[in-house]
C-alpha positions in Angstrom: 11.9 -22.7 6.5 14.1 -19.7 7.1 17.1 -19.0 9.4 18.5 -15.5 10.4 20.8 -13.7 8.0 24.9 -14.9 9.0 27.4 -16.1 7.4 25.7 -20.1 7.9 26.8 -22.6 6.5 28.2 -22.0 2.7 26.4 -24.9 1.6 23.1 -24.3 2.7 20.6 -22.2 -0.1 20.6 -18.2 0.3 17.5 -16.2 -0.2 17.2 -12.2 -1.0 14.3 -11.4 -0.5 11.8 -7.6 0.2 9.7 -9.1 3.2 6.6 -7.2 1.1 7.4 -8.5 -2.4 4.9 -10.6 -4.0 7.5 -12.4 -6.1 9.8 -13.4 -2.8 6.6 -14.4 -1.3 6.5 -17.1 -4.5 9.3 -18.4 -3.9 9.2 -18.8 0.2 6.7 -21.3 -0.5 7.9 -23.1 -3.3 11.2 -23.3 -0.4 8.2 -24.3 2.9 6.4 -26.7 0.5 9.6 -28.1 -0.2 10.8 -28.6 2.8 14.0 -26.8 2.7 16.5 -24.7 4.6 17.4 -21.7 3.5 19.6 -18.4 4.7 17.4 -15.1 4.1 18.8 -12.1 3.5 16.2 -9.3 3.7 17.4 -6.6 1.4 15.4 -3.2 2.3 14.3 -2.2 -1.5 12.7 1.7 0.1 16.7 2.0 1.7 17.5 1.7 -1.6 19.8 -1.2 -0.6 19.3 -3.6 -3.9 21.7 -0.9 -5.3 24.8 -1.4 -3.1 27.7 -3.2 -4.3 27.7 -5.8 -3.0 23.9 -6.8 -4.1 24.5 -6.2 -7.7 26.8 -8.4 -7.3 24.5 -11.2 -7.3 21.9 -9.6 -9.5 22.9 -6.5 -11.5 19.2 -5.6 -12.0 18.7 -4.9 -8.8 15.8 -6.5 -8.2 14.8 -9.4 -5.4 14.7 -12.4 -4.9 18.0 -13.7 -5.7 18.9 -17.6 -4.5 22.6 -18.8 -4.3 22.6 -22.8 -4.2 26.0 -23.4 -3.5 27.8 -21.7 -7.2 24.9 -21.2 -8.4 23.0 -17.9 -8.7 19.6 -17.4 -9.8 17.0 -14.1 -9.9 13.6 -14.0 -10.8 11.5 -15.7 -9.0 10.1 -18.6 -11.9 13.4 -19.0 -12.9 13.6 -19.8 -8.9 11.0 -22.0 -8.9 11.9 -24.3 -11.8 15.1 -24.8 -10.7 13.4 -25.7 -7.2 11.5 -28.1 -8.8 14.1 -29.6 -11.0 16.7 -30.3 -8.1 14.3 -31.1 -5.6 11.5 -33.3 -6.9 9.7 -33.2 -3.3 6.3 -32.2 -3.0 6.3 -31.5 -7.4 4.7 -28.1 -8.5 3.7 -29.5 -11.6 1.6 -31.8 -12.8 1.8 -34.4 -15.1 -1.0 -33.8 -16.6 0.2 -31.8 -19.7 -2.6 -29.8 -20.4 -2.6 -29.1 -16.6 1.1 -28.8 -16.6 0.3 -26.3 -19.2 -2.3 -24.5 -18.2 -0.4 -23.2 -14.8 2.6 -22.0 -16.8 -0.2 -19.5 -18.5 -1.5 -18.8 -15.2 2.4 -17.6 -13.9 3.4 -15.9 -16.7 0.2 -13.9 -16.6 0.9 -12.5 -13.1 4.8 -12.2 -14.0 4.3 -11.1 -17.0 1.0 -8.9 -17.3 0.3 -7.7 -13.7 2.7 -8.0 -11.5 5.4 -5.5 -13.4 2.7 -3.2 -13.7 1.9 -2.8 -10.3 5.9 -2.3 -9.3 7.6 0.0 -7.1 9.6 1.2 -9.8 7.0 1.7 -12.1 4.4 3.5 -10.2 7.3 6.3 -8.9 7.8 6.4 -12.7 4.4 7.6 -12.5 3.7 9.6 -9.9 6.9 11.4 -11.1 5.4 11.7 -14.9 2.1 12.4 -14.5 0.7 12.3 -10.5 0.5 11.0 -7.7 -3.0 10.6 -7.8 -2.6 8.4 -10.6 -0.4 5.6 -9.3 -3.6 3.9 -7.9 -5.8 3.7 -11.0 -3.6 3.1 -13.3 -2.0 -0.2 -11.3 -5.8 -1.2 -10.6 -6.8 -1.2 -14.7 -3.9 -3.3 -15.0 -4.5 -6.0 -11.6 -8.4 -5.9 -12.7 -7.5 -6.9 -16.6 -5.2 -9.4 -15.4 -7.6 -11.2 -12.9 -10.3 -11.4 -15.4 -8.7 -13.5 -17.6 -7.4 -15.3 -14.9 -10.9 -16.0 -13.8 -12.0 -17.1 -17.4 -8.5 -19.0 -18.1 -9.4 -21.4 -14.6 -12.6 -21.6 -14.7 -13.0 -25.2 -16.4 -9.4 -26.1 -14.6 -9.7 -25.3 -10.9 -10.8 -27.2 -8.3 -10.2 -26.9 -4.2 -6.9 -24.3 -6.2 -5.8 -23.3 -9.3 -6.0 -26.6 -11.4 -7.2 -29.0 -8.9 -7.4 -30.6 -5.8 -3.6 -30.4 -5.2 -0.9 -27.3 -4.8 0.8 -26.7 -8.0 3.1 -24.0 -9.7 0.2 -21.6 -10.7 -1.2 -21.1 -6.9 2.1 -19.8 -6.3 1.6 -16.9 -8.6 -1.9 -15.9 -7.5 -1.8 -16.1 -3.3 0.8 -13.3 -3.6 -1.2 -11.5 -6.4 -4.6 -11.6 -4.8 -2.8 -10.6 -2.0 -1.8 -7.3 -2.7 -5.1 -6.3 -5.3 -6.8 -6.6 -2.2 -4.9 -5.3 0.1 -2.2 -2.4 -1.6 -4.3 -1.8 -4.5 -8.4 -1.5 -3.5 -9.8 -4.2 -6.0 -13.3 -5.1 -5.8 -13.2 -8.9 -5.6 -16.5 -9.9 -5.6 -16.8 -9.2 -9.1 -13.5 -12.3 -9.8 -15.8 -15.1 -7.1 -13.7 -17.9 -8.7 -9.9 -16.2 -7.5 -12.3 -14.8 -3.8 -12.5 -18.6 -3.1 -9.0 -20.1 -4.7 -7.9 -17.5 -1.8 -9.6 -18.3 0.7 -8.4 -22.0 0.6 -4.8 -20.7 0.3 -5.7 -19.0 3.9 -5.9 -22.0 5.1 -2.4 -23.6 4.0 0.6 -22.8 6.2 3.6 -22.7 3.9 1.3 -19.5 1.7 0.7 -18.2 5.3 4.3 -18.5 6.9 5.3 -16.8 3.6 3.1 -13.4 4.1 4.2 -10.5 4.5 3.9 -9.1 7.6 5.4 -12.7 8.3 8.9 -11.8 7.8 11.3 -11.4 10.5 11.6 -7.8 8.7 8.6 -6.9 8.5 7.3 -3.5 10.9 4.8 -5.3 12.7 7.2 -8.5 13.0 10.2 -6.2 14.6 8.1 -4.5 17.0 5.6 -7.4 18.1 
């Protein structure tokens, strides 16, 4: 439930994000599942807006997403989601079962630490400059497939309709954007990951996941021209 940019209510949650960012999408899903209203503040990474003095005030690293909740400013999607989980208990994103909770932490970390950083725009640009433009996709694809193989193995004994059972939890918020990016942006053959492919199909039926899609964000090119 995002509202457009502007001054807005100073007490309203504010989310600095980029429409195509998988990290931002994780947070949008969490906010939607918890039915939290927020003000969307778009940051155009391609135009370098993340390096502007204004944005550097909220995150000196120059990364999205950033959540502002009153005087509290948080960057990093994992930290933001855990904060939301602690403050807003509706629709819990962590199961009570400790083993399942641990699997959720592990799956989320595989995505956020072992896969996503290696497909980050900054890294891909570095590879293009130092190695060559034809190496970007192959390099990213190799690391994505390695991470997805680990997730396929990790979740095979725990998955139900979703990653760790029949309810949506933390792992699902991290998996959905990554699976979408793997197939659409990096041409990964998802048939080698049948479990993850089935989960991705299930995510496509959840309104909160669909509303968070990149192409449905107001600043997305397709959305702005429709």
